[in-house]
Steps between C-alpha positions, in 0.01 A plus 500: 500500500347847513187568705294812558419494871228671702664538840210662682151638448497810284864479398630502142630170369879469513724277287691223676756257363446156654627147444277300268233334719523127563171311462398293800301178498201529267626827353649624173725793417371712214682751282255788465420616147231752594290602800201732478415764758163443666281727712558250780865606496383854582296369792810312617713816484230699681476250786141400422558122497512365857653168389806668342853458634780757463757523356358334190560477127158582345360364177252219434436511125813313403602334175829315506705192420577219746872482573540261795294244692479441872488159668210285386405713197468334160265751336528761364833409346792737450443716193121500540316832466274557800288766665504581870173649629385662827410173678837344574404241762198328652506257792306229318316369807271774640124488430540740209782316327309177553196639318681643198517854640873539554459873439345516849772286664552564872881498465581641154816649357501788253761581238654842551320542832592221743779362281730684261354564158589590146642854518834326462716314253426169678253362751415174673147362482320184606501275195138395556383862480670590173293516182629338178511755219537473125863587418377684190315761708655844531622538859412869538153459351432192712611634839179699577296186442650344814289720730301761312390224266448227759323714759294658225408153375393385847301823547322448168418138581340612827271724297330191362323512164466880494440627149564868571811562709621827648873539565587759765861616478634447150859398573708185461232250604205665326678542167564124497156393620325733256654293222393174666145634534481593134637160397229337713232715340431718804433873473751727676440835669814674631518741794810713553615783722272798433629693200754240387413519132818322395414190704143510369624513142737211577208296635305556179791372291475174697132453428321695773174623347478776760766670715442774753575642844482273805265742676249479216243247386521267197239534225327184627511282813786250531481129578828521690761756601866411554693747717877511452568846643570500879229757570225392739266774378466305174306221675178699551551661158521154341199374696302792360607397149410127513152365445309285751681172556825658384843444651771745603837324521795674669820375340766674708693381805453836673228761479424821687201488734161455337274791598152444643231458241122446507373144511302567182827475305555145623138388501369308203741210557802697394825358639842639594789250476875520550781315328779363717824400331482229233538127452712288274177393332436864411840507330438177314165607357615854419808396307294236318270766354779747432581390142133507398419832669770688309590721797748779431647671806601865499837534674790735554837342581739646757851380590500324838705780654223746410247321719420817695418686178273218389323501837456879483350476151257234619405700809413820314305325225744600228482163326240336280552137592790375710860590587740207464849472647765326289830390661 
């Protein structure tokens, strides 16, 4: 098998030829069809995730086909199309797992962070944490749904019944969730990097009724703001944009420090929430609504060996949508 390996913080990924991995008890080996590049991969490369281990094969938005089963596995069967998301393991017995909040597990495992991920031709995953996928789905188009889609979905659900939703950072997650919002009948307001007219135009094509700079104000107060950009200064900006009782939901795994802000921005029963990881229930509900929502992902495919070019394009904001690696 071929794997693109991050040997240390800040290093470029390097190709390595390895024996095909052997699935252990409860695991499956998967032949990777596509793996999207996520902003979390940039945080991993930059050493901003304290749980990460190195060297590591990144990648946690994986679409692939089951090739081999480990001891005790009966499902998914060989030949089954599956997705492999960020949450790759939960202990199953801590207080969080016991209350249906496995995303907060005290002893979790993360694909492409604590265990090798999908920037490879093959990977091993826990069978119980794979997601059954329709074999008719396009692998490249589906890959971003495994994190950008799932985390975006969890972030939107935490916004409650908000009718007007602001999306801060119009990248892979926001371009998916904008479509979900419109399907649900919500109104979308998009906030991009100041001056990024191309991203603002892209947001309008996906149903945003207003798109503007992240340091500006929308034409009317928001019920909720979803922040996907890892910029802590957006938290007080979003609080200033939501009405009383509104919610600001931070959807990223890492964010720069939030600057001090006056209490008046929080007063009025406004709330700031964070999203941590995802659950298998998130995946089940999201992929159930997928056919009805009519989501179309914007992607650019790169050969697996061009992983560093894909990462660079993601980092500099050169893409509308998501970069996807194809072995």
